[in-house]
C-alpha positions in Angstrom: 5.0 35.1 -6.8 7.0 31.9 -7.5 7.5 29.5 -4.6 11.0 29.0 -3.1 12.7 25.6 -3.2 11.9 25.2 0.5 8.2 25.9 -0.1 8.2 23.4 -3.0 9.8 20.8 -0.9 7.4 21.4 2.0 4.4 21.0 -0.4 6.0 17.7 -1.8 6.5 16.4 1.8 2.9 17.3 2.7 1.4 15.7 -0.4 3.4 12.5 0.1 2.3 12.3 3.7 -1.3 12.8 2.7 -1.1 9.9 0.2 0.6 7.7 2.8 -1.8 8.6 5.6 -4.8 8.0 3.4 -3.5 4.7 2.1 -2.6 3.6 5.6 -6.2 4.3 6.8 -7.7 2.4 3.8 -5.3 -0.5 3.9 -6.0 -0.9 7.7 -9.8 -0.6 7.1 -10.3 -2.5 3.9 -7.2 -4.5 3.5 -4.3 -4.0 1.1 -5.7 -6.0 -1.8 -9.2 -4.5 -1.5 -7.9 -1.0 -1.7 -7.4 0.6 -5.1 -5.3 3.7 -6.1 -8.7 5.2 -7.1 -10.0 4.9 -3.6 -6.9 6.4 -2.2 -7.1 9.4 -4.6 -10.8 9.9 -4.0 -10.4 9.8 -0.2 -7.4 12.1 -0.3 -9.0 14.5 -2.8 -6.1 14.3 -5.2 -5.5 13.0 -8.8 -4.1 9.7 -9.8 -1.3 11.5 -11.5 -0.2 13.1 -8.3 0.0 9.7 -6.6 2.1 8.3 -9.5 4.3 11.4 -9.2 5.4 10.1 -5.8 4.9 6.3 -6.0 5.2 3.7 -8.7 2.4 1.5 -7.4 0.2 0.6 -4.5 3.0 -1.8 -3.4 5.5 1.1 -3.3 3.1 3.1 -1.1 2.9 0.1 1.3 6.7 -0.2 1.3 7.2 3.5 2.1 4.6 3.3 4.9 6.3 0.3 6.5 9.8 1.6 6.0 8.8 4.9 7.6 7.2 3.2 10.6 10.1 0.8 11.1 12.7 3.6 10.9 10.7 5.5 13.6 10.6 2.3 15.6 14.4 1.8 15.4 15.2 5.4 16.5 14.3 4.7 20.1 16.8 1.8 20.2 20.3 2.1 21.7 20.0 5.7 22.6 23.7 6.5 22.8 24.2 4.5 19.6 27.3 2.7 21.0 26.1 -0.7 19.8 25.6 -2.0 23.3 22.2 -2.1 24.9 21.9 -1.6 28.7 18.9 -2.2 30.9 17.7 1.4 30.9 17.9 1.5 27.1 16.1 -1.8 26.8 13.2 -0.6 29.1 13.1 2.7 27.2 12.8 0.8 23.9 9.8 -1.2 25.2 8.1 1.9 26.5 8.7 3.9 23.3 7.4 0.9 21.3 4.2 1.1 23.3 4.0 4.9 22.8 4.5 4.6 19.1 1.9 1.8 18.9 -0.7 3.9 20.8 0.0 6.9 18.5 -0.2 4.9 15.3 -2.8 2.1 15.9 -3.7 2.1 12.2 -0.1 1.0 11.3 -0.2 -1.8 13.7 -3.6 -2.9 12.5 -2.1 -3.0 9.0 1.0 -4.8 10.3 -1.0 -7.6 11.8 -3.2 -7.9 8.8 -0.1 -8.1 6.6 1.4 -10.8 8.7 -1.7 -12.9 8.0 -1.6 -12.4 4.2 0.9 -14.9 2.8 1.8 -13.1 -0.4 2.4 -9.8 1.3 3.9 -11.4 4.4 6.9 -12.8 2.4 8.0 -9.4 0.9 7.1 -7.4 4.0 8.9 -10.0 6.3 12.1 -9.9 4.2 12.3 -6.1 4.5 11.4 -6.1 8.2 14.1 -8.7 8.9 16.8 -6.6 7.2 15.8 -3.5 9.2 15.4 -5.4 12.4 18.7 -7.4 12.2 20.8 -4.8 14.1 18.2 -4.6 16.8 17.9 -8.4 17.1 21.6 -8.7 17.3 21.9 -6.1 20.1 19.0 -7.7 22.1 20.7 -11.1 21.7 24.0 -9.7 23.0 22.2 -7.8 25.8 20.5 -11.0 26.9 23.7 -13.0 26.7 25.7 -10.4 28.6 23.0 -10.3 31.3 23.3 -14.1 31.9 20.7 -15.6 29.7 21.4 -19.2 29.0 19.0 -19.2 26.0 19.2 -15.7 24.5 17.4 -16.8 21.3 14.6 -18.3 23.2 14.3 -15.3 25.5 14.2 -13.0 22.4 11.2 -15.1 21.1 9.4 -14.7 24.4 10.1 -10.9 24.6 8.9 -10.5 21.0 5.8 -12.6 21.7 5.0 -10.6 24.8 5.3 -7.3 22.9 3.4 -8.3 19.8 0.8 -10.1 21.8 0.3 -7.0 23.9 0.1 -4.8 20.8 -2.5 -7.2 19.3 -4.6 -7.0 22.5 -4.5 -3.2 22.4 -5.6 -3.2 18.8 -8.5 -5.6 19.1 -9.5 -5.4 22.8 -8.6 -2.0 24.1 -11.3 -2.0 26.7 -10.3 -5.4 28.0 -6.7 -4.6 29.0 -5.8 -1.0 29.9 -2.8 -0.1 27.8 -0.8 1.5 30.6 -1.3 -1.6 32.8 -0.4 -3.9 30.0 2.8 -1.9 29.2 3.9 -2.1 32.8 3.3 -5.8 33.0 5.3 -6.4 29.8 8.2 -4.3 31.1 8.1 -6.2 34.4 7.9 -9.6 32.7 10.9 -8.7 30.4 13.0 -7.5 33.4 12.1 -10.7 35.3 13.0 -12.9 32.3 16.4 -11.1 32.0 17.1 -11.2 35.7 16.6 -15.0 36.0 
């Protein structure tokens, strides 16, 4: 019996996700440059042709992985989508960021590895900055509206707190309990904004 268009689309979605999940694991484990399409296909149990049916190259797989993760990341921002961030939405964003990080450690391992690879960092960073621009602008305005005398500097501190916490969770999970670290980051951000 022939498959319906919905069934075909479901199969396509599942295959694409399998390729991306497998590539993410290998990129995080071995590094982007050390991972080949052959290794991805072998670990996923699929053919190279199937991979190239969905992706032009290994780079396009990486781009899709990062775009998907960053889109998920931005969904938890400005819940009422009014373009104005309030304190509850800001705290929710921090907590959701921690939740997503805990649920997708491999992506964050890859993220930090990419940030340390100059050739990849440049193209990845450009795309990240484009996607992050609306978030950065709203955080800037949120800080300014809450009395920050240096919203740009405060944004750098908040970003460093969150990314530093994520890095600790990835490399030293046993050293800092994630839930305690999350609470400390939230408290530090609130304190920074309140001053």
